[in-house]
PyMOL Python script that loads the backbone (N, CA, C, O; Angstrom):
from pymol import cmd

cmd.read_pdbstr("""\
ATOM      1  N   UNK A   1     140.323 147.364 139.516  1.00  0.00           N
ATOM      2  CA  UNK A   1     140.353 146.309 140.091  1.00  0.00           C
ATOM      3  C   UNK A   1     139.604 145.156 139.391  1.00  0.00           C
ATOM      4  O   UNK A   1     139.935 143.984 139.570  1.00  0.00           O
ATOM      5  N   UNK A   2     138.572 145.527 138.579  1.00  0.00           N
ATOM      6  CA  UNK A   2     137.904 144.538 137.849  1.00  0.00           C
ATOM      7  C   UNK A   2     138.920 143.735 136.672  1.00  0.00           C
ATOM      8  O   UNK A   2     138.847 142.526 136.454  1.00  0.00           O
ATOM      9  N   UNK A   3     139.802 144.607 136.025  1.00  0.00           N
ATOM     10  CA  UNK A   3     140.549 144.137 135.141  1.00  0.00           C
ATOM     11  C   UNK A   3     141.550 142.880 135.757  1.00  0.00           C
ATOM     12  O   UNK A   3     142.230 142.162 135.024  1.00  0.00           O
ATOM     13  N   UNK A   4     141.506 142.777 137.068  1.00  0.00           N
ATOM     14  CA  UNK A   4     142.316 141.970 137.409  1.00  0.00           C
ATOM     15  C   UNK A   4     141.608 140.451 137.221  1.00  0.00           C
ATOM     16  O   UNK A   4     142.425 139.535 137.315  1.00  0.00           O
ATOM     17  N   UNK A   5     140.573 140.146 137.034  1.00  0.00           N
ATOM     18  CA  UNK A   5     139.887 138.955 136.864  1.00  0.00           C
ATOM     19  C   UNK A   5     139.930 138.712 135.804  1.00  0.00           C
ATOM     20  O   UNK A   5     139.557 137.540 135.764  1.00  0.00           O
ATOM     21  N   UNK A   6     140.220 139.137 134.482  1.00  0.00           N
ATOM     22  CA  UNK A   6     140.434 138.861 133.158  1.00  0.00           C
ATOM     23  C   UNK A   6     141.392 137.525 133.061  1.00  0.00           C
ATOM     24  O   UNK A   6     142.477 137.444 133.638  1.00  0.00           O
ATOM     25  N   UNK A   7     140.870 136.582 132.312  1.00  0.00           N
ATOM     26  CA  UNK A   7     141.689 135.256 132.409  1.00  0.00           C
ATOM     27  C   UNK A   7     141.464 134.338 133.609  1.00  0.00           C
ATOM     28  O   UNK A   7     142.017 133.242 133.699  1.00  0.00           O
ATOM     29  N   UNK A   8     140.706 134.784 134.439  1.00  0.00           N
ATOM     30  CA  UNK A   8     140.476 133.864 135.533  1.00  0.00           C
ATOM     31  C   UNK A   8     138.986 133.082 135.437  1.00  0.00           C
ATOM     32  O   UNK A   8     137.903 133.629 135.228  1.00  0.00           O
ATOM     33  N   UNK A   9     139.220 131.755 135.633  1.00  0.00           N
ATOM     34  CA  UNK A   9     138.192 130.616 135.567  1.00  0.00           C
ATOM     35  C   UNK A   9     136.970 131.110 136.603  1.00  0.00           C
ATOM     36  O   UNK A   9     137.269 131.450 137.747  1.00  0.00           O
ATOM     37  N   UNK A  10     135.935 131.127 136.262  1.00  0.00           N
ATOM     38  CA  UNK A  10     134.804 131.465 137.515  1.00  0.00           C
ATOM     39  C   UNK A  10     133.764 130.403 137.387  1.00  0.00           C
ATOM     40  O   UNK A  10     133.611 129.665 136.413  1.00  0.00           O
ATOM     41  N   UNK A  11     133.033 130.416 138.547  1.00  0.00           N
ATOM     42  CA  UNK A  11     131.887 129.644 138.372  1.00  0.00           C
ATOM     43  C   UNK A  11     130.612 130.707 139.024  1.00  0.00           C
ATOM     44  O   UNK A  11     130.637 131.215 140.145  1.00  0.00           O
ATOM     45  N   UNK A  12     129.728 130.842 138.182  1.00  0.00           N
ATOM     46  CA  UNK A  12     128.865 131.993 138.377  1.00  0.00           C
ATOM     47  C   UNK A  12     127.485 131.365 138.679  1.00  0.00           C
ATOM     48  O   UNK A  12     126.957 130.615 137.857  1.00  0.00           O
ATOM     49  N   UNK A  13     126.895 131.675 139.875  1.00  0.00           N
ATOM     50  CA  UNK A  13     125.565 131.260 139.996  1.00  0.00           C
ATOM     51  C   UNK A  13     124.369 132.298 139.450  1.00  0.00           C
ATOM     52  O   UNK A  13     124.102 133.435 139.840  1.00  0.00           O
ATOM     53  N   UNK A  14     123.709 131.434 138.340  1.00  0.00           N
ATOM     54  CA  UNK A  14     122.520 132.507 137.860  1.00  0.00           C
ATOM     55  C   UNK A  14     121.333 132.470 138.652  1.00  0.00           C
ATOM     56  O   UNK A  14     120.970 131.446 139.231  1.00  0.00           O
ATOM     57  N   UNK A  15     120.687 133.607 138.699  1.00  0.00           N
ATOM     58  CA  UNK A  15     119.345 133.680 139.505  1.00  0.00           C
ATOM     59  C   UNK A  15     118.086 133.253 138.710  1.00  0.00           C
ATOM     60  O   UNK A  15     117.176 132.762 139.377  1.00  0.00           O
ATOM     61  N   UNK A  16     117.925 133.367 137.460  1.00  0.00           N
ATOM     62  CA  UNK A  16     116.994 132.828 136.843  1.00  0.00           C
ATOM     63  C   UNK A  16     117.236 132.672 135.280  1.00  0.00           C
ATOM     64  O   UNK A  16     117.203 133.676 134.569  1.00  0.00           O
ATOM     65  N   UNK A  17     117.454 131.545 134.800  1.00  0.00           N
ATOM     66  CA  UNK A  17     117.202 130.296 135.707  1.00  0.00           C
ATOM     67  C   UNK A  17     118.176 130.040 136.549  1.00  0.00           C
ATOM     68  O   UNK A  17     119.316 130.484 136.411  1.00  0.00           O
ATOM     69  N   UNK A  18     117.735 129.178 137.645  1.00  0.00           N
ATOM     70  CA  UNK A  18     118.692 129.225 138.793  1.00  0.00           C
ATOM     71  C   UNK A  18     119.616 127.730 138.427  1.00  0.00           C
ATOM     72  O   UNK A  18     119.215 126.580 138.612  1.00  0.00           O
ATOM     73  N   UNK A  19     120.743 128.090 137.950  1.00  0.00           N
ATOM     74  CA  UNK A  19     122.070 127.316 137.726  1.00  0.00           C
ATOM     75  C   UNK A  19     123.121 127.854 137.581  1.00  0.00           C
ATOM     76  O   UNK A  19     123.235 129.078 137.640  1.00  0.00           O
ATOM     77  N   UNK A  20     124.305 126.885 137.317  1.00  0.00           N
ATOM     78  CA  UNK A  20     125.620 127.571 137.521  1.00  0.00           C
ATOM     79  C   UNK A  20     126.351 127.786 136.046  1.00  0.00           C
ATOM     80  O   UNK A  20     125.984 127.090 135.099  1.00  0.00           O
ATOM     81  N   UNK A  21     127.344 128.725 135.895  1.00  0.00           N
ATOM     82  CA  UNK A  21     127.674 128.754 134.562  1.00  0.00           C
ATOM     83  C   UNK A  21     129.150 128.769 134.572  1.00  0.00           C
ATOM     84  O   UNK A  21     129.515 129.932 134.742  1.00  0.00           O
ATOM     85  N   UNK A  22     130.124 127.982 134.463  1.00  0.00           N
ATOM     86  CA  UNK A  22     131.387 128.092 134.331  1.00  0.00           C
ATOM     87  C   UNK A  22     132.302 128.551 133.090  1.00  0.00           C
ATOM     88  O   UNK A  22     132.200 128.005 131.991  1.00  0.00           O
ATOM     89  N   UNK A  23     133.255 129.658 133.367  1.00  0.00           N
ATOM     90  CA  UNK A  23     133.906 129.921 132.056  1.00  0.00           C
ATOM     91  C   UNK A  23     135.180 130.899 132.360  1.00  0.00           C
ATOM     92  O   UNK A  23     135.406 131.145 133.545  1.00  0.00           O
ATOM     93  N   UNK A  24     135.935 131.410 131.468  1.00  0.00           N
ATOM     94  CA  UNK A  24     137.034 132.265 131.767  1.00  0.00           C
ATOM     95  C   UNK A  24     136.453 133.570 131.435  1.00  0.00           C
ATOM     96  O   UNK A  24     135.802 133.825 130.422  1.00  0.00           O
ATOM     97  N   UNK A  25     136.826 134.562 132.619  1.00  0.00           N
ATOM     98  CA  UNK A  25     136.638 135.961 132.310  1.00  0.00           C
ATOM     99  C   UNK A  25     137.119 136.778 131.406  1.00  0.00           C
ATOM    100  O   UNK A  25     138.256 137.158 131.688  1.00  0.00           O
ATOM    101  N   UNK A  26     136.639 137.249 130.302  1.00  0.00           N
ATOM    102  CA  UNK A  26     137.119 137.830 128.993  1.00  0.00           C
ATOM    103  C   UNK A  26     136.896 139.555 129.183  1.00  0.00           C
ATOM    104  O   UNK A  26     137.682 140.320 128.623  1.00  0.00           O
ATOM    105  N   UNK A  27     135.908 140.008 129.908  1.00  0.00           N
ATOM    106  CA  UNK A  27     135.428 141.176 130.225  1.00  0.00           C
ATOM    107  C   UNK A  27     134.601 141.541 131.184  1.00  0.00           C
ATOM    108  O   UNK A  27     133.588 140.923 131.512  1.00  0.00           O
ATOM    109  N   UNK A  28     135.096 142.779 131.767  1.00  0.00           N
ATOM    110  CA  UNK A  28     134.256 142.944 133.063  1.00  0.00           C
ATOM    111  C   UNK A  28     133.624 144.520 133.124  1.00  0.00           C
ATOM    112  O   UNK A  28     134.363 145.486 132.938  1.00  0.00           O
ATOM    113  N   UNK A  29     132.432 144.644 133.356  1.00  0.00           N
ATOM    114  CA  UNK A  29     131.769 145.862 133.428  1.00  0.00           C
ATOM    115  C   UNK A  29     131.294 146.017 134.868  1.00  0.00           C
ATOM    116  O   UNK A  29     130.306 145.470 135.358  1.00  0.00           O
ATOM    117  N   UNK A  30     132.252 146.949 135.550  1.00  0.00           N
ATOM    118  CA  UNK A  30     132.000 147.219 136.897  1.00  0.00           C
ATOM    119  C   UNK A  30     130.471 147.792 137.100  1.00  0.00           C
ATOM    120  O   UNK A  30     130.064 148.819 136.555  1.00  0.00           O
ATOM    121  N   UNK A  31     129.567 146.823 138.117  1.00  0.00           N
ATOM    122  CA  UNK A  31     128.235 147.459 138.323  1.00  0.00           C
ATOM    123  C   UNK A  31     127.354 146.654 137.299  1.00  0.00           C
ATOM    124  O   UNK A  31     126.151 146.604 137.559  1.00  0.00           O
ATOM    125  N   UNK A  32     127.798 146.027 136.183  1.00  0.00           N
ATOM    126  CA  UNK A  32     126.748 145.677 135.017  1.00  0.00           C
ATOM    127  C   UNK A  32     127.048 144.139 134.960  1.00  0.00           C
ATOM    128  O   UNK A  32     126.076 143.393 135.074  1.00  0.00           O
ATOM    129  N   UNK A  33     128.136 143.656 134.815  1.00  0.00           N
ATOM    130  CA  UNK A  33     128.423 142.302 134.612  1.00  0.00           C
ATOM    131  C   UNK A  33     129.558 142.115 133.905  1.00  0.00           C
ATOM    132  O   UNK A  33     130.316 143.030 133.582  1.00  0.00           O
ATOM    133  N   UNK A  34     129.758 140.642 133.575  1.00  0.00           N
ATOM    134  CA  UNK A  34     130.962 140.091 132.959  1.00  0.00           C
ATOM    135  C   UNK A  34     130.813 139.264 131.812  1.00  0.00           C
ATOM    136  O   UNK A  34     129.767 138.623 131.719  1.00  0.00           O
ATOM    137  N   UNK A  35     131.719 139.161 130.876  1.00  0.00           N
ATOM    138  CA  UNK A  35     131.633 138.315 129.865  1.00  0.00           C
ATOM    139  C   UNK A  35     132.486 137.109 130.108  1.00  0.00           C
ATOM    140  O   UNK A  35     133.607 137.223 130.603  1.00  0.00           O
ATOM    141  N   UNK A  36     131.924 135.847 129.735  1.00  0.00           N
ATOM    142  CA  UNK A  36     133.094 134.407 130.022  1.00  0.00           C
ATOM    143  C   UNK A  36     132.989 133.899 128.695  1.00  0.00           C
ATOM    144  O   UNK A  36     131.988 133.832 127.982  1.00  0.00           O
ATOM    145  N   UNK A  37     134.389 133.482 128.420  1.00  0.00           N
ATOM    146  CA  UNK A  37     134.492 132.776 126.979  1.00  0.00           C
ATOM    147  C   UNK A  37     134.630 131.643 127.592  1.00  0.00           C
ATOM    148  O   UNK A  37     134.623 131.493 128.814  1.00  0.00           O
ATOM    149  N   UNK A  38     134.794 130.594 126.564  1.00  0.00           N
ATOM    150  CA  UNK A  38     134.587 129.017 126.780  1.00  0.00           C
ATOM    151  C   UNK A  38     133.869 128.551 127.825  1.00  0.00           C
ATOM    152  O   UNK A  38     134.356 127.724 128.595  1.00  0.00           O
ATOM    153  N   UNK A  39     132.751 128.982 127.954  1.00  0.00           N
ATOM    154  CA  UNK A  39     131.644 128.762 128.960  1.00  0.00           C
ATOM    155  C   UNK A  39     130.878 127.572 128.786  1.00  0.00           C
ATOM    156  O   UNK A  39     130.557 127.143 127.678  1.00  0.00           O
ATOM    157  N   UNK A  40     130.574 127.022 129.898  1.00  0.00           N
ATOM    158  CA  UNK A  40     129.773 125.667 129.889  1.00  0.00           C
ATOM    159  C   UNK A  40     128.784 125.739 131.316  1.00  0.00           C
ATOM    160  O   UNK A  40     128.989 126.446 132.303  1.00  0.00           O
ATOM    161  N   UNK A  41     127.818 124.917 131.122  1.00  0.00           N
ATOM    162  CA  UNK A  41     126.769 124.738 132.222  1.00  0.00           C
ATOM    163  C   UNK A  41     127.332 123.594 132.998  1.00  0.00           C
ATOM    164  O   UNK A  41     126.873 122.568 132.496  1.00  0.00           O
ATOM    165  N   UNK A  42     128.088 123.323 133.955  1.00  0.00           N
ATOM    166  CA  UNK A  42     128.277 122.009 134.562  1.00  0.00           C
ATOM    167  C   UNK A  42     126.885 121.588 135.250  1.00  0.00           C
ATOM    168  O   UNK A  42     126.049 122.398 135.648  1.00  0.00           O
ATOM    169  N   UNK A  43     126.776 120.236 135.323  1.00  0.00           N
ATOM    170  CA  UNK A  43     127.210 118.958 134.836  1.00  0.00           C
ATOM    171  C   UNK A  43     126.985 118.960 133.285  1.00  0.00           C
ATOM    172  O   UNK A  43     127.861 118.484 132.563  1.00  0.00           O
ATOM    173  N   UNK A  44     125.937 119.436 132.798  1.00  0.00           N
ATOM    174  CA  UNK A  44     125.606 119.425 131.512  1.00  0.00           C
ATOM    175  C   UNK A  44     126.458 119.605 130.374  1.00  0.00           C
ATOM    176  O   UNK A  44     126.387 118.863 129.394  1.00  0.00           O
ATOM    177  N   UNK A  45     127.134 120.412 130.451  1.00  0.00           N
ATOM    178  CA  UNK A  45     128.450 121.057 129.675  1.00  0.00           C
ATOM    179  C   UNK A  45     128.223 121.158 128.447  1.00  0.00           C
ATOM    180  O   UNK A  45     129.005 120.588 127.686  1.00  0.00           O
ATOM    181  N   UNK A  46     127.006 121.966 127.854  1.00  0.00           N
ATOM    182  CA  UNK A  46     126.948 122.419 126.391  1.00  0.00           C
ATOM    183  C   UNK A  46     127.978 123.587 126.218  1.00  0.00           C
ATOM    184  O   UNK A  46     128.033 124.522 127.018  1.00  0.00           O
ATOM    185  N   UNK A  47     128.729 123.481 125.205  1.00  0.00           N
ATOM    186  CA  UNK A  47     130.054 124.594 125.115  1.00  0.00           C
ATOM    187  C   UNK A  47     129.087 125.806 124.722  1.00  0.00           C
ATOM    188  O   UNK A  47     128.050 125.600 124.093  1.00  0.00           O
ATOM    189  N   UNK A  48     129.544 127.258 125.186  1.00  0.00           N
ATOM    190  CA  UNK A  48     128.677 128.269 124.834  1.00  0.00           C
ATOM    191  C   UNK A  48     129.584 129.126 124.136  1.00  0.00           C
ATOM    192  O   UNK A  48     128.975 129.950 123.455  1.00  0.00           O
ATOM    193  N   UNK A  49     130.629 129.202 124.079  1.00  0.00           N
ATOM    194  CA  UNK A  49     131.720 130.033 123.606  1.00  0.00           C
ATOM    195  C   UNK A  49     131.815 131.437 124.236  1.00  0.00           C
ATOM    196  O   UNK A  49     132.718 131.626 125.052  1.00  0.00           O
ATOM    197  N   UNK A  50     131.062 132.323 123.968  1.00  0.00           N
ATOM    198  CA  UNK A  50     131.117 133.369 124.648  1.00  0.00           C
ATOM    199  C   UNK A  50     129.500 133.720 125.168  1.00  0.00           C
ATOM    200  O   UNK A  50     128.560 133.626 124.379  1.00  0.00           O
ATOM    201  N   UNK A  51     129.338 134.087 126.433  1.00  0.00           N
ATOM    202  CA  UNK A  51     128.390 134.531 127.317  1.00  0.00           C
ATOM    203  C   UNK A  51     128.652 135.467 128.270  1.00  0.00           C
ATOM    204  O   UNK A  51     129.577 135.416 129.081  1.00  0.00           O
ATOM    205  N   UNK A  52     127.634 136.527 128.143  1.00  0.00           N
ATOM    206  CA  UNK A  52     127.650 137.792 128.940  1.00  0.00           C
ATOM    207  C   UNK A  52     126.455 137.421 129.536  1.00  0.00           C
ATOM    208  O   UNK A  52     125.363 137.020 129.132  1.00  0.00           O
ATOM    209  N   UNK A  53     127.217 137.790 131.151  1.00  0.00           N
ATOM    210  CA  UNK A  53     126.441 137.595 132.587  1.00  0.00           C
ATOM    211  C   UNK A  53     125.952 139.010 133.059  1.00  0.00           C
ATOM    212  O   UNK A  53     126.792 139.846 133.393  1.00  0.00           O
ATOM    213  N   UNK A  54     124.731 139.270 133.092  1.00  0.00           N
ATOM    214  CA  UNK A  54     124.303 140.666 133.823  1.00  0.00           C
ATOM    215  C   UNK A  54     124.353 140.413 135.323  1.00  0.00           C
ATOM    216  O   UNK A  54     124.293 139.291 135.826  1.00  0.00           O
ATOM    217  N   UNK A  55     124.465 141.524 135.972  1.00  0.00           N
ATOM    218  CA  UNK A  55     124.657 141.290 137.606  1.00  0.00           C
ATOM    219  C   UNK A  55     122.984 141.235 137.974  1.00  0.00           C
ATOM    220  O   UNK A  55     122.749 140.920 139.141  1.00  0.00           O
ATOM    221  N   UNK A  56     121.991 141.463 137.245  1.00  0.00           N
ATOM    222  CA  UNK A  56     120.406 141.505 137.526  1.00  0.00           C
ATOM    223  C   UNK A  56     120.183 140.048 137.570  1.00  0.00           C
ATOM    224  O   UNK A  56     119.392 139.617 138.409  1.00  0.00           O
ATOM    225  N   UNK A  57     120.810 139.204 136.733  1.00  0.00           N
ATOM    226  CA  UNK A  57     120.451 137.562 136.772  1.00  0.00           C
ATOM    227  C   UNK A  57     121.647 136.734 137.505  1.00  0.00           C
ATOM    228  O   UNK A  57     121.639 135.503 137.539  1.00  0.00           O
ATOM    229  N   UNK A  58     122.480 137.376 137.979  1.00  0.00           N
ATOM    230  CA  UNK A  58     123.476 136.536 138.650  1.00  0.00           C
ATOM    231  C   UNK A  58     123.973 137.006 139.843  1.00  0.00           C
ATOM    232  O   UNK A  58     124.139 138.212 140.023  1.00  0.00           O
ATOM    233  N   UNK A  59     124.299 135.940 140.918  1.00  0.00           N
ATOM    234  CA  UNK A  59     125.403 136.423 141.981  1.00  0.00           C
ATOM    235  C   UNK A  59     126.537 136.548 141.665  1.00  0.00           C
ATOM    236  O   UNK A  59     127.144 135.496 141.466  1.00  0.00           O
ATOM    237  N   UNK A  60     127.347 137.951 141.475  1.00  0.00           N
ATOM    238  CA  UNK A  60     128.875 138.129 140.831  1.00  0.00           C
ATOM    239  C   UNK A  60     129.472 138.621 142.043  1.00  0.00           C
ATOM    240  O   UNK A  60     128.915 139.654 142.415  1.00  0.00           O
ATOM    241  N   UNK A  61     130.148 138.348 142.579  1.00  0.00           N
ATOM    242  CA  UNK A  61     131.135 138.888 143.672  1.00  0.00           C
ATOM    243  C   UNK A  61     132.473 138.753 143.484  1.00  0.00           C
ATOM    244  O   UNK A  61     133.127 137.810 143.930  1.00  0.00           O
ATOM    245  N   UNK A  62     133.002 139.845 142.706  1.00  0.00           N
ATOM    246  CA  UNK A  62     134.343 139.677 142.427  1.00  0.00           C
ATOM    247  C   UNK A  62     135.407 139.956 143.375  1.00  0.00           C
ATOM    248  O   UNK A  62     136.606 139.772 143.167  1.00  0.00           O
ATOM    249  N   UNK A  63     134.754 140.521 144.672  1.00  0.00           N
ATOM    250  CA  UNK A  63     135.926 140.715 145.752  1.00  0.00           C
ATOM    251  C   UNK A  63     136.326 139.243 146.397  1.00  0.00           C
ATOM    252  O   UNK A  63     137.267 139.176 147.188  1.00  0.00           O
ATOM    253  N   UNK A  64     135.605 138.121 146.041  1.00  0.00           N
ATOM    254  CA  UNK A  64     136.573 136.965 146.693  1.00  0.00           C
ATOM    255  C   UNK A  64     137.251 136.505 146.337  1.00  0.00           C
ATOM    256  O   UNK A  64     137.852 135.670 147.013  1.00  0.00           O
TER     257      UNK A  64
END
""", "prot")
cmd.dss("prot")
cmd.show_as("cartoon", "prot")
cmd.util.cbc("prot")
cmd.orient("prot")
């Protein structure tokens, strides 16, 4: 099921530091986290390139 999200734009809420990260899902590791490509922090928007988000630091719900 997790591979269905590859290529999807997501907005992820980070717990620490509390902010949002937007990007395109390029990899998913079930129960561990996901990798976003072309990521940025709206509204600040510095381009991140590739960013790995671990579930320990973020609210990730791929079932939505």
